[in-house]
Steps between C-alpha positions, in 0.01 A plus 500: 500500500829695545784320682866565585750235599613478864821373633471131569731243651343215336797435272500468124200339326524148406327412159185282543591134418371401159448132579148364493602266787466782754111482464515134623719586800435614855589863397453792734507760222157670502499517123554126455244429766259730318545308175474163680161616647368619164596193297382252770173684546439498119565131487230446762281745319507266199412200713213692673377621156507136367276403799262791415478393140411140614232655722362718209510192269267327748274794505460507123196273534256467787577132556790361696702352219876562534608443863315363809368743768781417737771587251300813383493614867868437536586688176310816592649488849849477390447735211393776736772420748777509228382813341492694825776361713740387214441740232382844611672525835838362384488701176442819692769415746744420214444834337534678832824307585660606171379860500463635847878512589574663158215747544612616848874504421597190706759239418304210636195415715523515877515118561637325192508156648141518638400622155644201337344264754157653425534426132618140541189417701287585190599189293442287817134631518439433137649140517285419801183627327564312174611180664171497700323389185681165532382420859259220542239747639556749220581864525327765709140563383371772737596802292782744550311634802482144670196576716434252785317274567538384131881534519532295823294198359732212437292213352818327375645462847844577380705729727693649202212586269454786247364748748787436740751573230313813391497633848875417549568688166307803630693519828829485309357766260417724795851461647664579164277808441579636852863457452476682168298782653754547789777527241316750270368729766838517677671576183266783402494652850875468579699482175389800288773704339595853643224749412255220418232613740164320516344755268781451250441135463338373186134391528597146426714504829202661687263221378753232582542633844125521555447144375772349713381688810168323454681164471662569830185607677238255355670193374573351842120464539467277200826312585371431853162401373661248253703351795186471715305336212793262451484406868117442470556277213796298614515529878126499592495849652171680483570862404254494202324168538125562563437151642760573768372852584750658262388804288570496124393860479812599690702335226311725243595813706857401524520403124334809372681736749800420275343390175320827426805717564691238296307630193675835565834324570465380135336822362721765657815403314285495177402852580871581539571354167234714335638805680840440346399397151238760426722812567779346294294440190275806535827713530357686794569493883250302705216718599455555879799301612459554870128425484566179324773406756263582798213313346717179493535524878135575539411185299736322736308620804139478376545159358549360835145600594289338226540126533152417625346600161597147395289367776167685445331160443672327805235592763666841542299739724333787323695768675819343402378480130442873499837586649702295264281601202609856576873411546492292178364795305746737666798325359378616154611852592882458505490269210284768319783750566745275316275455201441874480881559512561243226238653274632859561850370428411378157266790427655697212819309533726397213390142510723221373323167458777260556415163660536608866275794442233279329503261802484780741209675326320159471557432866373838616183489281408156626574605853230766456249216421626294783461792738131568397407132554706502831286791630191311397620202703570719805128568509332248734175440298683455181777280655254266650311476169805387305677321785677186376419563140715560192460877545753476776730285293485750216567800724790320670672412174460856366712600806762221511542445128362787302663753726783330703631262234486774234700710732762236545528452130536883473777499752688212340493664159596840651794378691607221274769710341641588839495147622641325196679775307285409195211642326197285443295480170222753494306300230494190729423719801207668335359156372520378867316808624207463261469132548497548876257796496246322272537167677468646853182685417348205313584280794392718800240742372234238440536373855326813628191423299510137600508603864211742462300216335565286811786256389692401817876448498708195584277261294606262222152464349232765463155572354504501123367857490847625590674325212536784252691736739711210639616413144597868448693500825680174417600628162646807674692276739650301207601831333668604824691181501619568155603857588785373707664353191620823341605631840719196565646514153562879531677471840719207425613616152548859602700408814718268296552712178301820530631838400722640773316754715626842599508583866184707482303394187177680614670825605331434844571650837615302800841384643459154336542658159831662596682167518618276224266247337522253670622660817840399645513284814507792751258712294679830521862600459435760771205536723296781346372812683145575395432875461160528323149356505404191290308548170592851471267592797613822655660616167199686377346174378657568166402297206773263390503504119804301414402200282529137611778291349375253244 
């Protein structure tokens, strides 16, 4: 991307403060907030992963022999909640906070104070969820979907019980995410540098815009449903209470109207990471830039029309099943456009297999498998056959871990030199990748076979015929837990004493690579004027053959 400086009245650049204390302050610098999001999200990722390992340890044997059923239900409920609402969402927003202003040539986000407030609600959510384990009634046990009437039962009689705290945390999470979405959407629409038209934005910015538009449009449904459910539980209202003429199916509609698009809120930024990393390490422009950009918006639109496919087994009328089966399959078209573009980008490219590229290739390949099983689940007969089985669990984890978490890792490694001004260790990075790839597939692939054989999910004990595959899955889970150790060692040691990074170690395109590493407080000495297309698009799609720095 070619840029020229523009006259700017912003004054001289101030160097970015070096003190670590700024990461514990109420900073309004988008870069500090981005790091705060990433580090906080990763800490919760470790906690959620620990809960998953306890669950998998229980499932090593058919008998209930490690935790009681109540604690087991609480562990898998809070595990799912943490991994979605405190790991993937905040990690994606953290990357977007750091990168989007740099990518569009802005000095800051549109609403810095709102941005900071949105972040500081995240630790509050996590503390609430973790403290709920110490309540006399125990933590929430109704799953991260919290379906009534199970979620509005209160046998303990305590007003402040685990489900109450869970719903309160979800309401706060919804408010935080909406605040963050308002900030990011406004920033992208209103604060682009001169010459940065929509079709000159990097694909990562397109996918962030699409994901945050989904947050603005769909998230109020879930937040409102959580408030209504909270009222049913604590104030005796009857929105979803069957015994009082309430309708729990309405809750399912409100929940899934957001929670299926939420998959794309998580996945679209991952697609953006793939679209940045693959061209850089294939030394080629992204194939079909405009098609990939438009497909992001198509996913945004179509994903709002598929939520009922989660309810095929909930007394859904046949005509509705057919309609939503068609829309659920239709969303495969724009995602297929992206996959085709990624394959065409690396085809006959000058591939460099550094750690970000390995995680991107691993994530794309496993997304293909997740897409195949997703189309299978979109078909009414098959979905009903495997409903509530481990096949669904396996598919879901191939999306949220094997695709999205792999993309988050790819993004962290790719932009680590820009964020810290240091280079990470390739050896540790590649060890992290292979442990993650092997552990993830050992963990989640056997779940598909378990589901096809009839093993239902959310149980702590099971028929002994399922023991073998459960042992394999548990070994994979333990390996995944171990895989975080080289990542932590690499990130901490490299940030403290890694080799100093050049401004553009990957010879990549994009405005973020034109600044120093790490960027100064105001990002740019002068606001740039963008004069060409991203990724070399529009410049005869020439092959970039300059080698990567090592």
